[in-house]
C-alpha positions, 0 to 999 in steps of 0.5 A: 204621411211617410215620404221618401226619396231615393237616388241610385247612380252609376255610370250613365244611369241615374234612377230617382224614385219618390214615394208617399205612403208607399206609392212610388213614382219614378222621376226622370232626371238626366245624367250629368254629361260626365256620366255620373250624378244628376244633371240638376243639383240639390239647390235646384230641387230644393227650390222646385220642392218649395215652388211645388209645395206652394202650387199644390197648397194654393189649390188645396186652400182655394178649394176650401174657400170655394175659389176656382183657380185657372192658373198658378205661377211660382218662381223661387230664387235662392243663393248658395256660396261655397262648398258646405255653406248653407243657402241664403236669400230665399225668396219667391213670388206667386201669380194666381189667376182665380175667379175671386176679387183681388183682395181674396186672392191676395189673402189666399196667397198670404194664408197659403204661405203661412200653412205651406208645410215645406216652407214651415219645415225649413223656416222652423229648421230641422235636424238631419241625421246620417244613419249608419 
């Protein structure tokens, strides 16, 4: 699966596009009040990415176990210091309402935490290369 994301920004214009295997989707993100850049920051998008990954994966993993989920709520938090410093203290909590016993839902949540791809990518660490 090949995933990409792009941003094109100029005064009072901010275009964001994501794609998976060539299927592109535009995302509406407002421009900063100054007219340049995104009104949301990369840290917010990173945490949204983690929350979205868990949410989507819990439905996927529940289907494998024939568990029907009626709602999922995921809240991610993290902290960032000064410019150039990496984030720290990343935590999340998930509330899953499903048609299964509490123990089965707890195991589903723990299992999904272990297999969530974005979580595992960050836990493992990754190289990011600026291409010329």
